C-alpha positions in Angstrom: -28.7 -37.0 75.1 -26.0 -38.0 77.1 -22.9 -38.2 75.9 -21.6 -34.4 74.8 -21.0 -34.0 71.0 -18.0 -32.8 69.0 -19.9 -30.2 67.4 -23.0 -28.1 67.7 -24.8 -26.4 65.1 -26.5 -23.5 66.3 -29.2 -22.1 63.7 -31.6 -19.1 64.6 -34.9 -18.9 62.2 -37.6 -16.1 62.7 -40.0 -16.5 59.6 -38.4 -19.1 57.9 -41.2 -21.5 57.0 -40.5 -23.6 54.2 -36.6 -23.6 55.0 -36.9 -25.6 58.0 -36.8 -28.9 56.6 -34.5 -28.5 53.9 -31.9 -26.7 55.9 -31.6 -29.4 58.9 -32.0 -32.5 56.3 -28.8 -31.3 55.1 -27.1 -30.2 58.0 -28.3 -34.2 58.9 -26.7 -35.2 55.3 -23.5 -33.4 55.4 -22.6 -34.3 58.7 -22.9 -37.9 58.9 -19.9 -39.4 60.4 -19.3 -36.3 63.2 -20.1 -36.1 66.3 -22.9 -33.5 66.3 -26.1 -31.9 67.8 -28.4 -29.4 66.3 -29.5 -26.4 68.3 -32.5 -24.3 66.7 -33.8 -20.8 67.9 -37.3 -19.8 67.3 -36.9 -16.1 67.9 -41.0 -15.9 67.9 -41.5 -16.3 64.1 -45.2 -15.3 63.4 -46.1 -18.3 60.6 -45.0 -22.3 60.6 -41.8 -22.2 61.6 -42.2 -23.0 65.3 -44.5 -25.7 63.4 -41.8 -26.8 61.4 -39.7 -26.9 64.0 -41.6 -28.8 66.0 -41.4 -31.7 63.1 -38.0 -31.4 62.4 -37.1 -31.9 66.3 -39.8 -35.1 66.1 -37.8 -36.7 62.7 -34.4 -36.4 64.3 -35.0 -36.7 68.2 -31.3 -38.0 68.6 -29.7 -34.6 67.2 -32.6 -32.0 67.3 -33.1 -29.7 69.8 -35.7 -26.3 69.7 -35.0 -23.3 71.7 -38.3 -21.0 71.3 -37.5 -16.9 72.6 -41.6 -15.8 74.4 -40.1 -12.7 72.3 -38.5 -11.5 69.6 -35.2 -10.7 70.5 -33.2 -10.7 67.2 -29.9 -13.1 65.4 -28.0 -12.1 68.7 -30.1 -12.5 71.3 -30.9 -15.7 69.7 -27.2 -17.2 69.4 -26.7 -16.2 73.1 -29.9 -18.4 73.6 -28.2 -21.1 71.9 -25.3 -20.7 73.1 -26.7 -21.5 76.8 -27.9 -24.7 75.8 -24.6 -25.8 73.3 -22.6 -28.9 74.3 -19.7 -29.4 71.8 -16.2 -27.6 72.0 -17.0 -26.1 68.6 -20.0 -24.1 67.3 -21.3 -24.3 63.7 -23.3 -20.8 63.2 -26.2 -21.7 60.0 -28.3 -19.0 59.0 -32.0 -20.6 58.5 -32.4 -19.5 54.8 -30.2 -22.5 53.6 -27.6 -19.7 51.9 -24.8 -21.4 53.7 -23.8 -24.8 52.7 -23.0 -27.4 55.2 -20.6 -29.6 53.2 -18.4 -26.5 53.9 -18.7 -27.4 57.6 -17.9 -31.1 57.0 -14.8 -30.1 54.6 -13.0 -27.8 57.1 -14.1 -29.9 60.4 -12.2 -33.3 58.9 -9.2 -30.8 57.1 -8.6 -28.7 60.0 -10.3 -29.2 63.6 -10.5 -32.8 63.5 -6.7 -33.5 62.8 -6.5 -30.7 65.5 -6.7 -27.2 65.7 -4.3 -24.5 67.1 -5.0 -24.1 70.6 -5.5 -20.7 70.2 -7.7 -20.5 67.6 -10.9 -19.2 68.3 -12.9 -18.9 65.0 -13.0 -19.5 61.5 -15.1 -16.9 59.6 -16.8 -18.0 56.1 -15.7 -15.8 53.6 -18.3 -15.8 50.3 -16.2 -17.4 47.1 -19.2 -15.9 45.3 -22.3 -13.5 45.6 -25.6 -14.2 44.9 -26.8 -10.8 46.0 -27.4 -7.8 43.9 -25.3 -5.5 42.2 -25.6 -2.7 44.7 -25.9 -5.2 48.1 -22.8 -6.3 47.0 -21.0 -3.1 46.8 -22.7 -1.8 49.8 -21.3 -5.2 51.5 -17.9 -4.6 50.3 -17.3 -0.7 51.6 -19.1 -1.7 54.7 -16.5 -4.4 55.0 -13.7 -2.4 54.2 -14.5 0.3 56.4 -15.2 -1.7 59.2 -11.9 -3.7 58.7 -10.1 -0.7 58.7 -11.4 0.4 61.8 -11.7 -2.5 64.6 -8.7 -4.5 62.5 -10.3 -8.0 62.8 -8.5 -9.9 60.5 -11.9 -10.4 58.5 -13.3 -9.4 55.0 -17.0 -10.9 55.2 -18.4 -10.7 58.4 -21.8 -10.9 57.0 -21.3 -14.1 55.7 -23.2 -16.1 57.9 -21.3 -19.2 58.0 -18.8 -19.2 61.3 -17.2 -21.7 63.2 -16.3 -20.8 66.7 -15.1 -22.7 70.0 -17.1 -22.6 72.4 -15.2 -21.7 74.8 -14.6 -18.4 72.6 -17.8 -17.7 72.5 -18.8 -17.4 75.5 -16.3 -15.3 76.4 -18.2 -12.7 74.4 -20.3 -10.0 75.4 -23.7 -9.7 74.4 -25.7 -7.1 72.8 -27.6 -6.2 69.9 -26.3 -6.7 66.8 -23.2 -8.4 68.0 -23.2 -11.6 65.3 -22.1 -8.4 62.8 -18.3 -8.3 65.2 -18.0 -11.9 65.7 -14.7 -11.8 64.4 -13.2 -8.0 66.2 -14.9 -9.7 69.5 -13.5 -13.4 68.8 -10.0 -11.0 68.6 -10.5 -8.7 71.3 -11.0 -11.7 74.1 -7.6 -12.6 73.2 -7.9 -15.6 70.4 -6.8 -15.9 66.7 -9.2 -15.3 63.7 -8.9 -17.1 60.4 -11.0 -16.9 56.9 -12.1 -19.5 55.3 -13.9 -19.9 51.8 -17.3 -21.1 51.6 -20.0 -21.5 49.1 -23.0 -18.7 49.3 -25.9 -19.9 47.5 -29.2 -17.9 47.0 -32.5 -18.3 49.8 -34.6 -20.8 49.6 -37.5 -19.4 50.1 -39.1 -16.3 51.4 -37.1 -13.2 51.4 -34.3 -11.3 53.5 -35.6 -9.5 57.1 -32.8 -7.0 56.5 -33.3 -3.7 54.0 -30.5 -1.5 52.9 -32.1 1.6 55.2 -31.8 -0.5 58.5 -28.4 -2.0 57.7 -26.9 1.6 57.1 -28.1 3.0 60.6 -27.4 0.3 62.8 -24.4 -0.3 61.2 -23.0 3.3 62.1 -23.9 2.8 65.3 -23.0 -0.7 66.0 -19.1 0.7 64.3 -19.2 3.6 66.7 -19.4 1.0 69.9 -17.2 -1.8 68.4 -14.8 1.0 67.9 -14.9 2.2 72.0 -15.0 -1.5 72.9 -12.6 -2.5 71.4 -10.3 0.5 71.8 -11.2 -1.0 76.4 -9.0 -2.9 75.8 -8.8 -7.4 76.0 -9.4 -9.6 79.1 -6.3 -10.5 81.6 -5.7 -14.3 81.3 -4.2 -16.0 84.4 -0.8 -18.1 84.5 -2.8 -20.7 86.3 -5.6 -20.9 83.9 -3.7 -23.3 81.7 -5.4 -20.9 79.1 -3.6 -21.2 75.6 -4.3 -17.7 75.1 -1.5 -17.3 77.9 1.5 -18.8 75.9 
């Protein structure tokens, strides 16, 4: 691969055996006609995920690249590992469990990106039209999103949705820390870019089990939100007039 594609699809995987081939094959089919690449990051999986990723790369050598962590570092670290290798102007984040629908990517790309996205637009965050979760998990998510939106004023109502289309330049402006993937709209806004939401499909997990439990989410969420509140209150970045940066207008 020599010419940089317009779109990079970045998918982190951790113990997603059984999901790798369906997810990658669906992306290949849905994005036909778009110049894209797929970057897969294996976060030190202990099952057959690595084998399936190697098979997928062999099956799609022109579009699929695989990066493998030598030790488990979590989803945010996997995203930043992939970010170092993406070549597209935009990066589509998808989860490795098949719950995100790449057909939404094709639709948004053709309707909003290909015709010319506003220069200040930094992220289009997915907002799930329906939830394939239990009632308790739905209530938990609604409360958490409401509290986060009130505290951070991040212009997003469903940051738990893994579907996010981010301008690569905006993504590279962001600081790294564990669990920062939960706050991407707030971080993009803090960096001076605009945030937009788009309704997207939400589907049941294809195979395996969720990696997140209620207590783990709750404990990490509280401390992360406190840290994000501190970070946002510290202000955003400077933009020099000489940069011809859309955020300077």
